[in-house]
Steps between C-alpha positions, in 0.01 A plus 500: 500500500178298499406377845558132564212256537388390847684165463841662454707644784507875502721754684327825584722696743855516639669708768761633510570564133874441524833523678868566458726273294731272705248467784232259625148621578149373542191592294142407541279407208127431487290328235270208420572139429839517685432204736791262480731740317848343508739717303593858409582542129712795381673353195844625614759354734610820683146565639340218691228450749340247723157466656494547885134477576161469341175591678139537400337837496158489657230681307385822660153474655276795403134536576288522185166662520211286376421755228859471377534123514528320167584152386839637384587670833824356637704595803810689397857376560617144521803342338844435638783702646858378437817618667810480284872543566674668209883473461692729272868495427756766416461384138121569492430763246309807628155552352172313473500124528200274451424223750230236511388217724475136387192328642316168456263682262782642293716812484362839600508830318812718560536776753779752495785520746723809494867451581693823567859607555416721799368391841120468527296588807139414579234743617475493880243281665350795686229694317635799313188615309506843663761775443604509866575121490714514177783250474839670481723396211875543441589586135533328264210277603326195353192396702266201473151597602138406450158658502242281669176704508318737260608857568814405686801726471853433625712795605882518493725786615836607357759776546591692188769769465460831313532460125489116517317324220340164581309244298219333689326210334262228596438182310281187542470154349187417312190704434329510842654828614532830322726685742525873560781717639460829685773719637418723799666782691391447866604851618136592565328837477435794731151366565593132531853394585416140404373586152671326212586701188487285181789592274490211246272218393494226241280202429594433134159370403583337167427190306878436482616512860382454854801671660530858621798725508601847630824690439530803724769759574469627857528872532574479868631234728297329772256217569256393234231225476432254218160332489428177312134434425275358228320678217171635655573267791428181311658200667330174396698287744836510672738643233878516516721785382859615502595863569839634392636841588849593379696796365435552129871476406516149643217367289584361161139487393203648684222333311287321754359258248854385418614470859224290634324302238653539159872449560555129551840398635533262202308661219346261245736524199209392285271776605435753224377846591479795261214685666650617833660826589784324686612244241849584367530624145819362358688584184457140372122513512465432126677170536269400780195586290631305199543184721126514566417457129636267232798508270402346171784282370643599163333840498670835568354721761305781340648833603409861493727805546406747772589862516819396674596272211487190724348179349229356720215256463217618279181532712281444196589132457406319821494155333862524382802412707547741785700300746841345514594180679810542711808447284316523165589754235690742730544739215122549490477547879295814591708801591532628852298813561693809592428706814468879494478730806275805478650848510335801657347739411242306300166602655358670194442330165733756344777366731430133418805275473544323157503130542535207258304175543540242643646612831458509876452847646621558858364804678347636821208725598741705707245751632124539527362592160814386312440387140749321282453549127643301214469506122533213255421416140305207344549391137203319358235318704657357816363318800689612809499373859566730795600335835557693821704397808496700828745308723488714816154645522179351353130592497351639708787717615648543150229488239695518172336635191634500151321636197557476125437822303504587137712785356222751581494396866170308482487200737467170318537247782580491869584217745189577712255216452127595535222247550172461683503309827337483839124459456526588134488881503840581649786604277830354622832653393833341559858558373619198302866392455450401136339659198490391138424742218484480121641801321306504173717753320855621509597830654624670817352419836540609863525299821440650846558344845368648822320416827118476462437702813759777417546524878797278566855459387850430634808296456309174551247579222721336239383306199632293207287518180555234231384598149526214249330344199224263588592132476227241501567254783347285772458706814447379852388139548338436835389189679217596734530197729793491737491126582334173400378239752396205284267231630558163328237452228402864485614806297611845598487809275787737431393831344762674287455864384701591190549870399571590139691818465537741210311306238629150566268266300680162526412208726630417846584143605462427873674204662560360853814306587621341828167352601501209748497153341158394382369864475391605151420841351212555251356801323145586604211708367238688690182694420561871478324688781218736429636854522306821558541804284857625489574827680625789297877532443698757306755347261563184702716363218764757594522393863396134520620181331266242346445202729423137453410235751635143470371217729708198594389196696735307717380147578643244737398166351412191705814341639694825510741497800403727784745776606608607846675818383419711191674486166575822311333503158598763246254661262665609169380681188624507144398743226389344168490720195398360159563151628857589610581447872690759699700480820372305801456746785405429863189649658468373860589221738215361712509227768298187416391225740313170439251412775276217600138496382388429861496816704531319832800292400867586493640627166818308497 
């Protein structure tokens, strides 16, 4: 999210990250522009909070050498520290909840609060940054901790039994900390009885997640150490984390990104995500895609027969009707997609399972080096979409790879995206959950699924692969700003990013409803920024949607009533094809406040 301007209140840190449902606990938040904060805003009734204390943080005094002094040199620190009391009930849903503070300068950005079913403990006040001072944990354990200094490491000890398999994961809120996890055997060596033997490590350096996770089966029982640190010791400022250690069979999902930052207690029903390894692939996906285009009144939906004999939307006519309003023409409603489970042995192409499209394949990379092979036919030129879900393990532990091959076994496309990055001469490779491909001629083709590393496998390396005709549709629609603090007589920009998937070429109407009285919404134009030369990419059209940016301006006109608490405005979009409007779909709800033009005056 773009950082707020200096005039707006901003939250930067909170500790602890969460607590158990049905309890009352205190958290400390820090930020800027929080003086006079008077309310905690969560948007739900079963999670409330109140402000206990606000105090100023004095800037740190550091000596600056004359040779280093500049006009821009400023003492670090400053801002405010706020102590909150959070109250949860037995009805509070477990998961991530957003909370904000309401201040005279407006509403703050959101920080994440984790509510859990199990008890939560805090790291001990005593220093435990050395193995001999490790904090003992009883399993299962959920710990709130923080790293305060660069290079700091927190040690925890646990007792494991022989053959026990544990999942150890650490997550954080925000982007300030990239945590690492290390598992040690402290049994020592003949030369040094205090020497630690490292038996597992993970830092999950990835552009998708900042969490780390280990799953380990202990060959022998005894005492072990778990160390929480930061990638190459980088700790910009005090950073909070949560550490969870539990038996694998008690964990419904071991994906750290889901547990800590990407599984909200109340998911936005309007959020659309088709480019994630953990989004569920359902049998009614074609109906969902059709809703994101337009049904043209009075025209039949063009259809094409697949090898399975099922009528589906033709991918070659993106401007024709491809969506159905709820309750309209049920006879033309898209079919549900069948689910097929893989059958072993199918490692070799000669053992490939025959499949008919469209379908959802369910399988698993059961052992290291396992390959699942399938065979299908295409009649005539067809544009096909491949979407992959890995619900239990995701990159970097499970790096799924699927490849499309012709009848001779030559590789035509693979879900590994290659592009230049870094300083411009580094090739970056990443497994992608979606791939689109145009089969230019009919014939027999092969599909193979495996792990990219060929070193891992197991019962948790399961996947669901959706193979379907491409359907032109509006993809994800994202509002970059997470709030709007409007000063009377001034305007505030909302930036909306619209993704166009699988050849969608219609228009997209953006609208905002629920604004406070007197606030108007206008379209806005801006000068395109000057861009440098594009870095090389290999077939980006197969992995990335086309994107458009839409600017909206919210303006509080003179005489607009000031607000003490925020109103929830809803951003919607509507596909327009050939002048025909489609269904109105929600994008995001954002809090909006109207403030006085005088900074030193009250806003209500």
